[in-house]
C-alpha positions in Angstrom: 0.0 0.0 0.0 2.8 2.4 0.8 4.5 1.7 -2.5 1.1 2.5 -4.2 0.7 5.8 -2.3 4.1 7.0 -3.4 3.8 5.9 -7.0 3.4 8.5 -9.8 0.0 7.1 -10.6 -1.4 7.6 -7.1 -3.3 11.0 -7.9 -5.2 9.3 -10.7 -5.9 6.2 -8.5 -7.1 8.3 -5.7 -9.6 10.2 -7.9 -10.8 6.8 -9.4 -11.3 5.4 -5.9 -13.6 8.4 -5.0 -15.7 7.7 -8.1 -15.8 3.9 -7.4 -16.8 4.5 -3.7 -19.6 7.0 -4.7 -21.0 4.6 -7.4 -20.9 1.7 -4.9 -22.7 3.8 -2.3 -25.4 4.7 -4.7 -25.9 1.2 -6.0 -26.1 -0.1 -2.3 -28.9 2.4 -1.6 -30.8 1.3 -4.8 -30.4 -2.4 -4.0 -31.5 -2.0 -0.3 -34.5 0.1 -1.5 -35.7 -2.9 -3.6 -36.2 -4.9 -0.4 -38.3 -2.1 1.2 -41.2 -2.4 -1.2 -43.5 -2.4 1.9 -43.0 1.3 1.9 -45.3 2.8 -0.8 -43.8 6.3 -0.7 -40.6 6.3 -2.8 -39.1 9.1 -0.8 -39.5 7.2 2.5 -38.3 4.0 0.8 -35.0 5.5 -0.4 -34.5 7.6 2.7 -34.8 4.4 4.8 -32.4 2.6 2.5 -29.9 5.5 2.8 -30.1 5.3 6.6 -29.7 1.5 6.6 -26.7 1.7 4.2 -25.2 4.5 6.4 -25.4 2.4 9.6 -24.0 -0.7 7.8 -21.1 1.3 6.4 -20.3 2.9 9.8 -20.6 -0.5 11.5 -18.3 -2.1 9.0 -15.7 0.7 9.4 -15.8 0.3 13.2 -15.3 -3.4 12.9 -12.5 -3.0 10.5 -10.7 -0.5 12.7 -11.0 -2.8 15.7 -9.7 -5.7 13.7 -6.8 -3.7 12.2 -5.9 -2.3 15.6 -5.7 -5.8 17.1 -3.6 -7.0 14.2 -1.4 -3.9 14.5 -0.8 -4.5 18.2 0.2 -8.1 17.6 2.5 -7.1 14.7 4.2 -4.4 16.8 4.7 -6.9 19.6 6.3 -9.4 17.2 8.4 -6.6 15.7 9.6 -5.5 19.1 10.7 -9.0 19.8 12.6 -9.3 16.6 14.3 -5.9 17.3 15.4 -7.1 20.7 16.8 -10.2 19.2 18.7 -8.2 16.5 20.0 -5.8 19.1 21.5 -8.7 21.1 23.1 -10.1 17.9 24.5 -6.8 16.8 25.9 -6.0 20.2 27.7 -9.4 20.5 31.1 -9.3 18.8 31.1 -13.0 18.0 27.6 -13.3 16.4 28.3 -11.7 13.0 27.1 -14.6 10.9 24.0 -15.0 13.0 23.3 -11.3 12.6 23.7 -11.5 8.8 21.2 -14.4 8.7 18.8 -12.4 10.8 19.2 -9.4 8.6 18.1 -11.5 5.6 15.1 -12.7 7.5 14.1 -9.4 9.0 15.5 -6.6 6.8 13.4 -3.7 8.0 14.1 -4.4 11.7 17.8 -4.9 11.0 18.1 -1.5 9.3 16.2 0.1 12.2 18.6 -1.4 14.8 21.7 -0.4 12.8 20.4 3.2 12.4 19.8 3.6 16.1 23.1 1.9 17.0 25.2 4.1 14.7 23.7 7.2 16.3 24.5 6.1 19.9 27.9 4.4 19.8 31.4 5.4 18.8 34.8 3.8 18.4 35.6 0.3 17.4 32.1 -1.0 18.2 30.7 1.5 15.7 33.2 0.4 13.0 32.2 -3.2 13.6 28.5 -2.4 13.1 29.4 -0.5 9.9 31.3 -3.5 8.6 28.3 -5.7 9.4 26.0 -3.4 7.4 28.4 -3.4 4.4 28.6 -7.2 4.5 24.8 -7.7 4.7 22.7 -8.4 1.6 20.8 -5.2 2.2 23.7 -2.9 1.4 23.3 -2.9 -2.4 19.6 -2.2 -2.1 20.3 0.5 0.4 22.5 2.3 -2.2 19.5 2.3 -4.5 17.0 3.4 -1.9 18.3 7.0 -1.9 16.2 7.5 -5.0 13.1 5.7 -3.7 9.7 7.4 -4.1 9.0 6.5 -0.5 10.5 9.4 1.5 10.8 7.4 4.7 12.9 4.8 2.9 15.0 7.3 1.0 15.7 9.5 4.1 16.6 6.4 6.2 19.0 5.2 3.4 20.6 8.6 3.2 21.0 8.8 6.9 22.6 5.4 7.1 24.9 5.8 4.1 26.0 9.2 5.4 27.6 7.5 8.4 29.6 5.0 6.3 31.8 7.5 4.5 32.7 5.2 1.7 33.0 6.0 -2.0 29.8 4.1 -2.8 27.8 5.6 0.0 28.9 9.1 -0.9 28.0 8.6 -4.5 24.5 7.4 -3.5 24.0 10.4 -1.2 25.1 12.8 -4.0 22.6 11.2 -6.3 19.8 12.0 -3.8 20.5 15.7 -4.5 18.6 15.1 -7.8 15.6 13.5 -6.2 12.3 15.2 -7.2 11.2 15.4 -3.5 12.5 18.5 -1.6 12.5 16.8 1.8 14.9 14.1 0.4 17.2 16.6 -1.2 17.4 18.5 2.1 18.2 15.3 3.9 21.0 14.7 1.5 22.4 18.2 1.9 22.3 17.8 5.7 24.3 14.5 5.5 26.8 16.1 3.1 27.4 19.1 5.4 27.9 16.7 8.4 30.3 14.5 6.4 33.9 14.7 5.6 33.8 15.1 1.8 35.2 18.6 1.1 34.5 18.4 -2.7 30.8 17.6 -2.1 30.6 20.3 0.5 32.2 22.8 -1.9 29.6 21.9 -4.6 26.9 22.3 -2.0 28.1 25.7 -0.9 27.9 26.8 -4.6 24.2 26.0 -4.7 23.3 28.1 -1.6 22.2 31.1 -3.6 19.4 29.0 -5.2 18.1 27.7 -1.9 15.4 29.3 0.2 16.6 31.2 3.3 15.1 28.7 5.8 17.0 25.8 4.1 20.3 27.7 4.2 19.7 28.5 7.9 19.2 24.8 8.7 22.4 23.9 6.8 24.5 26.6 8.5 24.1 24.7 11.8 25.5 21.5 10.3 28.6 23.1 8.8 31.7 21.5 10.2 33.4 24.0 12.6 37.0 22.7 12.2 37.0 22.3 8.4 39.2 24.6 6.4 36.5 24.8 3.8 34.3 27.2 5.8 36.9 30.0 6.1 37.8 29.5 2.4 34.2 29.8 1.3 33.5 32.9 3.5 36.7 34.7 2.3 36.0 34.0 -1.3 32.3 35.0 -1.0 33.1 38.3 0.8 35.4 39.3 -2.1 32.8 38.3 -4.7 30.9 40.9 -6.8 27.7 38.8 -6.3 25.6 40.5 -3.6 23.8 37.2 -2.8 27.0 35.4 -2.2 28.2 38.2 0.1 24.9 38.1 2.1 25.0 34.3 2.4 28.6 34.5 3.8 27.5 37.1 6.3 24.4 35.1 7.2 26.6 32.0 7.8 28.9 34.0 10.1 26.0 35.4 12.1 24.2 32.1 12.4 27.3 30.3 13.8 28.1 33.1 16.2 31.8 32.1 16.3 35.0 33.8 15.2 36.3 32.9 11.8 39.9 33.8 10.7 38.6 35.6 7.5 39.5 39.0 6.3 36.4 41.3 6.1 36.9 43.8 3.2 36.6 47.4 4.1 34.9 48.0 0.8 31.7 46.4 2.1 31.0 49.6 4.2 30.3 51.3 0.9 28.2 48.5 -0.7 25.2 49.7 -2.6 22.9 47.2 -0.9 22.0 48.4 2.6 21.4 44.8 3.7 25.1 44.1 3.1 26.2 47.1 5.2 23.8 46.1 8.0 25.1 42.6 8.2 28.7 43.9 7.9 28.5 45.6 11.2 26.5 42.8 12.8 29.2 40.3 11.8 32.2 42.6 12.5 33.0 41.1 15.9 33.2 37.6 14.4 35.7 38.5 11.6 39.0 40.1 11.1 38.8 43.5 9.5 41.4 44.4 6.9 42.0 47.9 8.4 41.3 49.9 11.6 37.8 48.9 12.9 37.4 52.5 14.2 37.5 53.8 10.7 34.8 51.4 9.5 32.7 52.2 12.5 33.0 55.9 11.8 31.8 55.3 8.3 28.9 53.2 9.6 27.8 55.9 12.1 27.6 58.4 9.3 25.7 56.1 6.9 22.5 57.5 5.3 20.4 54.5 6.4 19.4 54.6 10.1 19.5 50.7 10.3 23.2 50.7 9.3 23.9 53.5 11.9 22.1 51.4 14.6 24.2 48.3 13.8 27.4 50.3 13.7 26.5 51.8 17.1 25.9 48.3 18.4 29.3 47.2 17.1 30.9 50.2 18.9 29.7 48.8 22.2 30.8 45.3 21.4 34.3 46.4 20.3 34.6 49.1 23.0 35.6 51.9 20.7 35.8 54.7 23.3 37.1 57.3 20.7 33.6 57.3 19.1 31.8 58.2 22.3 31.0 61.7 21.2 29.4 60.5 18.0 27.3 58.0 19.9 26.2 60.7 22.2 25.1 62.8 19.3 23.0 59.9 18.0 21.3 59.7 21.4 20.3 63.4 21.1 19.3 63.5 17.5 18.0 60.4 15.7 15.8 59.3 12.8 14.4 56.2 14.6 14.3 55.5 18.4 16.0 52.1 17.7 19.1 54.0 16.5 19.3 56.0 19.7 18.7 52.9 21.8 21.7 51.1 20.3 23.8 54.2 20.7 22.8 54.5 24.4 23.6 50.8 25.1 27.0 51.2 23.4 27.8 54.2 25.6 26.8 52.2 28.7 29.1 49.4 27.6 32.0 51.8 27.0 31.8 53.2 30.6 34.0 56.1 31.6 33.2 59.5 30.1 30.6 58.0 27.8 28.7 56.6 30.7 28.7 60.0 32.5 27.5 61.8 29.4 24.7 59.3 29.0 23.5 60.1 32.5 23.3 63.7 31.4 21.1 62.8 28.5 18.8 60.9 30.9 18.3 64.2 32.8 17.7 66.5 29.9 17.0 66.4 26.1 13.7 65.5 24.4 11.2 63.2 26.0 12.0 60.2 23.7 15.8 60.7 24.1 15.4 61.1 27.9 13.3 57.9 28.1 15.7 55.8 26.1 18.7 57.1 28.1 16.9 56.5 31.4 16.0 53.0 30.5 19.5 52.2 29.4 21.0 53.7 32.6 18.6 51.8 34.8 19.3 48.5 33.0 23.1 49.1 33.4 22.9 49.9 37.0 20.7 46.9 37.7 23.2 44.6 36.0 21.3 44.1 32.8 22.8 43.6 29.4 24.0 46.7 27.7 
């Protein structure tokens, strides 16, 4: 039944089933009505036939559900028993032949046990389970299941093969990137990002501009932190003329929230796209700027877009650039958007010293909005809140 549901003909079959059920229902009512000839009124006769058929259908459905539930419980109990038996065989180091025989007898349960086992153990025991899977008769079919129409089978195969790190398994996972189902393609991308194949990861990075933002966000979290590929990709993307590639690199840095030894070009402070300038200052603390950060921050605080100025002010507080305190103070007094003044006030509070004293002056004077923003920032700082 599962194979039928995931076949390419299922939409037509489903529509045909609806027509067949409707015709069968109508014929049932007509047949039952023939046995109710004691009712002279045709309306009453067919209405009674409809009610009788309805009760019969509901009763049959209830009986079938009870029967299927009973059968399902028995099947689950037997399956659990088989899984326990396979777990014992897989865990025992001297039962390899018996485990392979059981795998041929119970293939689905064997793959389930292997999948759970590989996710929970490490070291030599894990290598032994991997060799057991490769020696089983299921391994060749598993290589083909990455292209299965059944998403459960395909995703399970991709997950298992992704943990083997062999040439055959890598090729099978790469083939899944061409699968028509998006969920299966995303599962293959996740496995590639978690793997140790730099060439496949490089090819995957090149496809990021074509992916939706939410898919990129998920994949960022699976990027290997120690791999040299990541800094290389970010460095190359930041020097690209393609705005999308630059944004993707900055998104990657912001998502990971870790320092990367990559040079951040100063030219991005003058990018035409304001989103690049905004993310530039948000990611500044996680990258190495090519020149003096104070110069870049000064350009950001003088930007024409208030969102860029706000992020530059936030970066001033993060990098503790005390020489820009006067410019931050001016932003607290005169601003286009209250959020801009709030970031400047928090930066002054983080700087301390003279900036902190001047911020307290703003809290006691200036306009109502500026005074409110400065007062809230001073209170949060004095109570030990985040600047």
